[in-house]
N, C-alpha and C positions, 0 to 999 in steps of 0.2 A: 645808584652806586654798587654793581654788583659784588659781593665780598665774597672770595678765593679762599675762602675757610680749609677746603684742602690741601691747598699751596702752601698756607702758613702749617697747617698738619706737619707736612711733609718737611718743611725747613725746619721744624721746632725737631721733629724725629733727625733728622742730619746733623743737627748742633748738639744732640744728644748722645753722638756716633763715641767723640772719645773720648766722654765721662764714660760711658759705658763701657769700652774698650780696658778705660785704667783701673774701672770698682773690678773687673773680672779677670782680666790677663794681668796686667803689670802691675795687680797686686798677690803677692804672695799665696796667700789666703785661696783666693778665688781665682789662681792659674791653678793652685795645685784641686781643686774641685772640677776644673772643666777639664784638667789632664785625665782625673778617675771617671769623671764620665763619660769623657769619650772611652777607654778603655776600656769600661764595662760595654758600653754599647757594641766595640767588636766581639768582646768576650760572650755576651749573652747568646747571640743565634748558634756560634758552635758551641755551646751547652747543649742549646734546644736539641739541635741536631743530629749529634753526637758523634761528632767526624774531631774531638776534642785530640791533638798530637799526632794526628794519622800520619802527617809527611816526618815526625820524629820516627815513629816506628819505619815507617822508610830508610832511615838512616841508619837507625840501630842494626836492622836485617842486613843492609848491603855492608857495616862492616863484621859482622859474627862470619858471613858468608865469603867477605878476603882473609878473615882469620883464618877461614877454613879453605881455603885453599876454590872457591865456588865460584861461577860468572856472577858478579851484582848486577848485573843487566839485565840478566834472565826475568821471565814470568813464571813465580812461582804459587803456586794455589795459597787463596785466605791474603795473596799481599794487595792493601786498601791502595796503595800509592806505591808507584815504581821510583825507581833512584835512578835520576836523571844528573845526576852530577861527575866533575871529574874523581877518578881512584880516589886522591890523596885527600878529600873530602871526609871521603869511608873511614880509612886509615886515621884522621882525627877520631873518631868515634869511638875505634877498638878498645884502646881504654877503659872509655865508659860500657862497654857491654856489659864488664865485669862489676858493676855498681847495682844494684840491689833496684828491681824493678818498679816497684812502689818510691823510690827515693828519685830517680834518675828521670821520671815526667814530673812532677811538681819543681826539680831544680831547673829544667831546663825551662818549664811554662813559666816560670816566674822569673830568668832569667832576659827570656823574650822580652817578657811586657812591660821588665825597668828600663830594657834597651829604649824598646816601644815608648814607656814611657820620659824618660830623655828628652827622645827625637822631639817629641810632641812639648815638652816641659821650654825647651831653647828654641824653637821653630815660629815666626809671625804667626799671629794666633788666627789668623784665617786661612794660613795653611793648614795648621795644626787642626780646625775644626773639618776643611775639606779630607785632607788623610788621616786624622785621627781614626777613625773605625775600622780603618779599611789595613793603616798597618794592625791596631790590636785583632783585625782577626786573623792575617798574619801569625803574630805572636802565637791565637791559641790553636790551631791547626798543626802549631808547631815548624810551620816552616820557618831556615835560618835566616830568610830576609830582613827581619827589622833589626836581630844583630848583624848582619852583614852591614844593613843601612849607619849602625849609627859606629860602628869602626868605619866605616868612610869617611862620616861627619871629622869622627879622630883625625884619623893618618890624612887628609886632604891638603889642612894647611901647613904639611910639615912636609919632611924630606923624603918619607916614607909613602908619599902620594901614588909612585910610576907603580910600585913593590902590591901595593894594596890593590891597583887596579886592574893591573895584572892578574893578583889571582882571583878576584872576582870574576873577568872577565874568562877565567879559565873554568869557569861554572857557569856562566851564564855568558852568550856570547856578547849580546846587544849592550852589557854598559862602556862597550871597548869606544863607546861615545863616547864616552867623561873625558877620551882625551880629549876632546875639542880646544879645550880651554889650552891646556900646553902645546899643542900646536899650531893655535890660535899667537901664542906665546915664542913661538919658535924657541921652545924646550925639547931640544929634538934627542938627546941624550934620553933625556926619560921617558919621552915616546916610545923608542927603541926599547929600553930599560922594559918598562911595560907588558910591549909585544913580544919578549923575549920571555920572560917571567910563565905566563901566558899558556905560550908555545909549552915551555916545559913541565909547566904543571901539569897542563890538558896531554902530552904524548901518549902518556901512560893508557892513555883510553884505549889505544892502539894494541894493547898486549890481551885485550879480553874480546870477548864475541858480541860485535856489536847488531850482528842481524835481529836480534831483540830488543835495542835502542828504543824506548819506549815515549817518545818524546812528540806531541800530535806538532802540528804543520803552525797551527794559528790555537790562540785561546779562547774560551768562550765569551769573554767580553773585550778582546781587542775589537779595532777597527776596521779591521780587515773581515772580520768573522760578520763583522754586524750593518756597516754600509758597504763593502764589498772591494772591490780589491784599489781602484781606480782613487775612494776615499783615503786609504791606508797608506797609497803613494803620497798622495797630493801631502798628506798631516804630516806622511815622514820627511819630505823635502822640507815641510814649512820648518817643523822643530828642528831640522839642521840649518837651514836659514837665519833661522834665530835666532841658535847657538852659535853660529859666526859672526854673526854682526854685533850681540851680547855678551858676549861670553863671560860666562861664568860656571862654577858648580855647579848649580841652579838650573840654568838652561842648558845645559848640558844634561842634566838629570832628565829637562823635560824631552829631550829629544830622545833621549834612551826611552821613555814612557811610550812617546810615540811612534816610533819604529817600530818596537817590538811587537811581530806577528804573533808572540804568546803572551802577551798583556792578562799577567792580574791585578785583582782590584788594590793588592799590597802592595805592588810596585809603583803607587802616588810617594811611598816613602822616600823614592828618587830624589823627589820635590825639597825633602827634609835636610839632605846632607849638607844645603850651604852652610853660611855663615848665620850663629845665634841673630836671634833677633837685634833691632835696632831698639835704645833704649828710647821709652818717649819723655816726653819731659816732665812728665810726674816722675820719672826714675831720675833724670839730671839733678845734679847738684845746682845748687842756688844760687845765682853770683850775687853777692852784695851789690845792690844801686848807688852808682855815684851819686854824691849829693852835691851842689855847686856851693864853691864858696861866697862869701859874702863879700 
């Protein structure tokens, strides 16, 4: 008789996965260590290559130029990253330009890492592992994405969902696909409100010289750039179809990722905006067993 040792090993390994999950991610200490490890994994490469808080520098420079009546989308010598968002976001940074520079950087980095850590803490363990280092990388380069993801995660279950989605669409166009759950539920007033907020907040861009607006048509990590436009169209349609068939904030976030031709790795954070992880059997309160009457 042939002994199926490899098959038995696989079965034992599969049976141990729930215990591994309970020991690592359902335990508060283990979950904290895992989240911390994911944040370090995303932060370390940025510390090594010297691009720490580059995007934050673009925000502060745009705010300073807005304050002095200059063009915020123009290219200036020494700019590391071009400013790409609506003017209102630069306006939010205007008061921060008066803060001491040695203080502003660490505070923004700490806020961004805290947002990323909170998202990973509440996410299913497998999503945290997939997206964690990349969302932490976004925090490390000073991008606003981790904080925006956290704001989305807080706002989506509330009546503020439409307003928040509209504000984020005014910064980045493709999050408009986050309206899919609202469209499927026929919550047309909220859909119209989100579109109106986006248009209202993006409209002031027309007051600036957009001839120097520096946004490439595709990101270096996008499906369009790696596999070509046909693969991008197919993946975008697949993501949209899946989100329409299984509407949720998380599937809508997946549609945003697949459809975005300017995809950056930190955009995987759109997968973290859904509802928190479901409690495991280990987390659930134990019910007393009924005893048979004699």
